[in-house]
C-alpha positions in Angstrom: 110.9 126.0 100.9 107.9 127.5 99.1 107.9 126.6 95.4 105.4 128.9 93.6 102.6 127.2 91.6 103.3 127.0 87.9 101.7 125.3 84.9 104.8 123.5 83.5 102.9 120.4 82.3 101.7 120.6 78.7 98.7 118.7 77.3 101.2 116.6 75.4 103.0 115.6 78.6 99.7 115.0 80.4 98.6 112.7 77.6 101.9 110.9 77.2 100.5 107.4 77.7 98.1 105.7 75.4 95.9 104.6 78.3 95.5 108.1 79.8 95.1 109.7 76.3 92.2 107.4 75.6 90.6 108.2 78.9 91.0 111.9 78.6 89.4 111.8 75.2 86.4 110.0 76.7 87.3 106.8 74.9 86.6 104.2 77.6 88.8 101.1 77.2 85.8 98.9 76.5 86.7 95.3 76.9 90.0 96.2 78.6 90.6 93.2 80.9 94.2 93.6 81.9 94.7 89.8 82.1 98.1 89.6 83.6 100.2 87.5 85.9 102.0 88.7 88.9 105.4 90.2 88.1 108.3 87.8 88.2 110.3 90.3 90.2 110.2 93.8 91.3 112.3 96.5 89.9 113.7 99.7 91.3 114.2 98.2 94.7 116.3 100.2 97.2 118.7 97.4 98.2 121.8 99.6 99.0 121.0 100.0 102.7 119.9 103.6 102.3 116.5 105.0 103.3 113.6 105.0 100.9 113.1 108.5 99.3 109.3 109.1 99.6 107.2 111.9 98.1 103.8 112.5 99.7 100.8 113.7 97.7 97.9 114.9 99.9 99.3 115.6 103.4 96.2 116.5 105.5 93.8 114.2 107.3 94.5 110.7 106.3 97.4 112.1 104.2 99.0 113.4 107.4 99.0 110.0 109.0 100.3 108.4 105.8 103.1 110.9 105.8 104.0 110.4 109.4 104.0 106.7 108.9 107.0 107.2 106.6 109.0 109.4 108.9 111.6 106.7 109.5 112.5 106.9 105.8 113.7 110.0 103.8 110.7 112.2 102.9 111.9 114.3 100.0 108.8 116.2 98.9 105.4 117.3 100.1 102.5 118.1 97.8 99.1 119.5 98.6 96.8 121.8 96.7 96.1 123.8 99.9 99.1 124.8 101.9 97.0 125.7 104.9 95.7 122.2 105.1 99.3 120.9 104.9 100.4 123.1 107.8 100.9 120.3 110.3 103.1 118.2 107.9 105.1 121.3 107.0 105.7 122.1 110.6 106.9 118.5 111.1 109.1 118.7 108.0 110.0 122.4 107.6 112.9 122.0 105.2 111.3 119.6 102.7 110.4 121.0 99.2 106.7 121.9 98.9 104.5 121.6 95.8 100.9 122.2 94.9 101.0 120.2 91.6 102.1 116.6 91.7 103.1 116.7 88.0 105.6 119.5 88.7 106.9 117.6 91.7 107.4 114.3 89.9 108.9 116.1 86.8 111.3 118.2 88.8 112.3 115.7 91.4 112.6 112.8 89.0 115.1 110.2 90.1 115.4 111.7 93.6 112.1 110.0 94.4 111.8 106.2 95.0 108.2 106.0 96.2 105.0 108.0 96.4 102.1 108.0 98.8 98.8 109.2 97.4 96.1 110.4 99.9 94.1 112.8 97.7 90.3 112.7 97.1 89.3 109.6 95.2 89.0 111.2 91.8 92.7 112.1 91.8 94.1 108.7 92.9 94.5 107.4 89.4 96.2 110.3 87.7 98.8 110.6 90.5 99.4 106.8 90.8 99.6 106.2 87.1 102.2 108.9 86.5 104.3 107.7 89.4 104.1 104.1 88.4 105.1 104.9 84.8 108.1 106.7 86.2 109.1 103.5 88.1 108.0 104.8 91.5 106.6 102.4 94.1 103.2 103.6 95.3 101.0 103.5 98.4 97.5 104.7 97.5 94.6 105.3 99.8 91.3 103.3 99.4 89.3 103.0 97.3 92.2 102.5 95.0 90.5 104.4 92.1 87.4 106.3 91.2 86.3 103.9 88.5 86.7 100.2 87.6 88.4 101.1 84.3 91.1 103.0 86.2 91.7 100.1 88.6 92.3 97.7 85.7 94.7 100.1 84.1 96.7 100.5 87.3 96.8 96.7 87.7 98.4 96.4 84.2 100.8 99.3 84.8 102.0 97.9 88.2 102.8 94.6 86.6 104.4 96.1 83.6 106.7 98.4 85.5 107.5 96.0 88.4 106.8 98.5 91.2 105.8 97.7 94.8 102.2 98.7 95.5 99.9 98.8 98.4 96.3 100.1 98.9 95.6 101.8 102.2 92.9 99.4 103.5 95.0 98.9 106.7 92.8 96.1 108.1 94.2 93.7 105.5 97.4 93.6 107.5 95.8 92.8 110.8 95.4 89.5 112.7 91.6 89.3 112.6 91.5 89.3 108.8 93.8 86.3 108.8 91.9 84.5 111.5 88.7 85.0 109.6 90.2 83.5 106.5 91.8 80.6 108.3 88.7 79.7 110.3 86.4 79.8 107.4 88.7 77.9 105.0 89.2 75.2 107.8 85.4 74.7 107.7 84.7 76.0 111.2 81.3 77.3 110.2 80.9 75.1 107.1 80.2 76.4 103.6 79.4 80.1 103.7 76.1 80.8 102.0 75.4 84.4 103.0 77.4 87.4 104.2 76.1 90.8 105.4 78.1 94.0 105.9 76.9 97.3 107.5 78.3 100.7 108.3 76.9 103.9 109.8 78.2 105.9 106.8 77.6 108.4 105.3 78.8 111.0 107.8 78.7 113.8 105.3 75.8 115.7 103.8 74.1 114.0 100.9 70.8 114.2 99.1 71.1 118.0 99.0 71.2 120.5 96.1 74.5 121.6 94.7 75.9 124.4 96.9 76.2 128.0 95.7 79.6 129.3 94.6 82.0 130.7 97.2 85.4 132.1 96.9 88.1 129.5 97.3 90.5 130.0 100.2 93.6 132.0 99.2 95.8 129.1 100.2 94.1 126.6 97.9 94.5 126.2 94.1 90.9 125.1 93.3 91.8 124.2 89.7 94.3 121.7 91.0 91.9 120.4 93.5 89.3 119.7 90.8 92.1 118.1 88.6 90.5 115.8 86.1 87.0 116.4 87.4 84.5 118.7 85.5 84.7 122.5 86.2 82.6 123.5 89.2 82.7 126.5 91.5 84.3 126.1 95.0 82.1 125.6 98.0 83.1 124.5 101.5 80.3 121.9 101.4 82.5 120.0 98.9 86.1 120.6 100.1 88.1 119.9 102.1 86.1 117.1 103.7 82.6 116.5 102.3 83.6 115.6 98.7 82.9 111.9 99.3 79.2 112.4 98.8 79.6 113.8 95.3 80.0 111.4 92.4 82.5 113.6 90.6 85.0 113.3 93.4 84.1 110.4 95.7 82.5 107.0 95.8 79.9 107.4 98.6 79.7 105.1 101.6 80.8 102.0 99.6 84.0 103.8 98.5 84.6 105.1 102.0 84.2 101.8 103.9 83.8 98.9 101.5 87.5 98.2 101.1 87.7 97.9 104.8 84.6 96.0 105.9 84.3 93.7 102.9 88.0 92.9 102.6 88.2 89.8 104.7 85.1 88.3 103.0 86.5 89.2 99.5 89.8 87.6 100.3 88.3 84.5 102.0 85.5 83.8 99.5 87.3 85.0 96.3 84.5 87.4 95.4 85.7 88.0 91.8 84.2 87.4 88.4 80.7 87.4 87.0 78.0 88.5 89.4 74.5 89.8 89.5 73.9 93.0 91.6 70.8 94.8 92.6 70.5 97.9 94.8 68.0 100.1 96.5 68.9 103.6 97.8 67.5 106.7 99.3 68.3 110.4 98.7 70.8 110.2 95.9 70.9 111.7 92.4 73.1 111.9 89.3 75.3 114.3 91.3 75.2 113.1 94.9 75.6 109.7 96.4 72.6 108.3 98.5 72.0 108.8 102.2 71.4 105.1 102.6 71.6 102.0 100.4 71.3 98.2 100.4 73.3 96.4 97.7 72.9 92.7 97.0 75.5 90.7 95.1 74.6 87.1 93.9 77.7 85.1 93.0 77.0 81.8 91.1 78.8 78.5 91.6 82.5 79.1 90.7 84.4 75.9 90.4 84.3 74.3 93.8 83.0 77.4 95.4 79.3 77.3 96.3 76.9 80.2 95.3 77.0 83.0 97.9 74.8 86.0 98.6 76.6 89.1 99.8 74.6 92.1 101.1 75.9 95.6 101.9 73.9 97.9 104.2 74.7 101.6 104.9 73.1 104.7 106.3 70.3 103.8 108.6 70.2 100.2 107.5 71.5 97.1 109.3 70.9 93.4 108.7 68.6 91.4 111.0 70.1 90.7 114.4 71.1 87.1 114.6 69.1 85.1 117.2 72.4 83.8 118.5 73.1 87.2 120.0 70.3 86.7 122.5 67.1 88.5 123.2 68.8 91.7 124.0 71.4 91.4 121.3 72.4 94.5 119.2 74.7 95.1 116.3 77.5 97.7 116.6 77.8 100.6 114.2 79.7 98.6 111.6 80.8 95.0 111.0 80.1 91.8 109.1 78.3 88.5 109.6 79.0 85.2 107.9 76.3 82.5 107.8 77.6 79.0 107.1 76.0 75.6 107.1 77.6 74.8 110.5 77.5 78.1 112.3 77.9 81.9 112.3 80.9 84.2 112.5 80.7 87.9 113.3 83.3 90.6 112.9 81.9 93.4 115.1 84.0 96.2 113.8 84.9 98.0 110.5 88.4 96.4 110.1 87.7 92.7 110.8 89.9 93.0 113.9 88.2 90.5 116.2 86.2 87.7 114.7 84.0 85.6 117.0 81.7 82.6 116.7 78.1 82.9 117.7 76.6 82.1 120.1 79.1 83.2 122.8 79.0 79.7 124.3 80.5 78.3 121.1 83.3 80.9 121.1 84.2 79.9 124.7 84.3 76.2 123.6 86.4 77.1 120.6 89.7 75.9 121.9 90.9 73.5 119.2 91.5 76.2 116.6 92.9 75.9 113.1 96.7 76.3 112.6 97.9 79.8 111.6 99.0 79.2 108.1 98.9 82.7 106.6 102.1 84.8 107.2 101.6 87.7 109.7 102.5 91.3 109.1 104.8 92.6 111.8 102.8 94.8 114.1 100.0 94.6 111.5 101.5 97.7 110.0 100.7 98.1 106.2 103.1 101.0 105.7 106.1 99.1 107.1 105.0 96.1 105.0 105.2 98.3 101.9 108.4 99.9 102.8 110.1 96.6 103.5 109.0 95.3 100.1 110.4 98.4 98.4 113.7 97.5 99.9 113.5 93.9 98.9 113.2 92.9 102.5 109.8 91.2 102.3 107.2 89.7 100.0 104.7 91.7 98.0 102.4 93.6 100.3 99.1 91.9 101.0 96.9 94.6 99.4 99.1 95.0 96.3 97.4 96.1 93.1 98.1 92.9 91.0 97.0 90.3 93.4 94.4 91.9 95.6 93.6 95.7 95.7 92.4 96.2 92.2 89.9 93.3 92.3 88.7 94.3 95.8 88.1 97.9 94.5 86.3 96.6 91.5 84.0 94.5 93.8 83.2 97.5 95.9 82.7 99.9 93.0 80.3 97.5 91.2 77.8 98.2 94.0 77.9 101.9 93.0 77.3 101.0 89.4 74.1 99.2 90.4 73.1 102.1 92.7 73.6 104.7 89.9 72.0 102.6 87.2 68.9 102.2 89.2 68.4 98.7 87.9 69.9 95.2 88.5 73.1 94.6 86.5 74.8 91.4 85.2 78.5 92.0 85.4 80.6 90.4 82.7 84.0 90.5 84.2 86.0 89.4 81.2 84.5 92.1 79.0 84.2 94.7 81.7 80.6 95.4 80.8 77.0 95.2 82.2 75.8 92.6 79.8 72.1 93.1 80.5 72.2 96.9 80.7 74.7 98.6 78.3 73.6 102.0 79.5 75.2 101.3 82.9 78.6 101.0 81.3 78.9 104.8 81.5 79.6 104.3 85.2 82.5 101.9 84.6 84.8 104.6 83.2 84.7 108.4 82.8 86.0 111.3 80.7 88.8 113.5 82.0 89.3 117.2 82.0 92.8 118.4 80.9 93.8 121.1 83.4 
């Protein structure tokens, strides 16, 4: 069922909420803190025994796997700005209504949708998710949750207000290794953690290059809809469909790509929220393009009973020093994390915190008296099933829900980009949502929106 593209959404409807109206006008919600508590109960749950009616926005690449993860439910609409890119999903679900504009889909389908998956480029996560949430739809949104910190805070408040079930697609949060990392460290296995290092082989897309020349957009793509709220720019295949992550107008660089994966276990375990000092060095970036490599250092002060901790992110061609405990021939894999405690070292030698180990290997072999497993496990470590069950009232709030976890994790990651783009160290005032020592850096905390 091909539904031709239209422009049925007026400026008034697009700006129907005060929060989005302020953002579209370039009025950053300065001081917006969204200090809220978790919702007392979810609303709009599907408790009648029927399947969840899911609409999928962005259905290629990661969007395809998010769509296929919902096949056991009732997929009622598919939305992608490029129907050629959606070909595989359309073939799998040939009779499902197809849309290019998520606004048209949500407006026309209305109460026939219970939940929405959002797997677009980063810059469009927020507009899609906010509209769905304000219509009472449960949402599953790919990482990083939002393009800016201000957007993340607004989604947190909206999710709590409307009582919807939310989940961010940092799938490692549902796995066993993330829980073991938290349980072992909180049980004192390596003592007080003083320093953590993360690294990744990203970026894997071109960066540090001039803006590409204009090209005709594919006939199957609506380039205006792909740009969405981003500034007008001519199409080029260097940007879409894959390499957009390296451009600040659409993506969040290596930190946005992998930070919510690799840093998740440490964020959860060490509660890396609140005021923090951040410095960064980078190579090859500009006001338009994210860097080819960076090192970002977060310094968290004493927070109640929590000791100060230094957290360092490495990407591109950078890695932390190889721990002596790995031996003379020890090497680090392409991505992972290392925790240095007063009583030992823990390493997660992968991007998703799947297999924590103590160093040296002799200590891991002797580690037989292990802490009790006190954190509830997610069946089959499946974050989509976890979300779907919660939408049906058959389980607790998903682990990476917006109110308790995903927004704060996203803010932690995106703060590194603020420091990279500012080119100077920043002092983050979490309560006021500002860089207290460098007000000029606040322009990277929020953004203006194009009405399209």
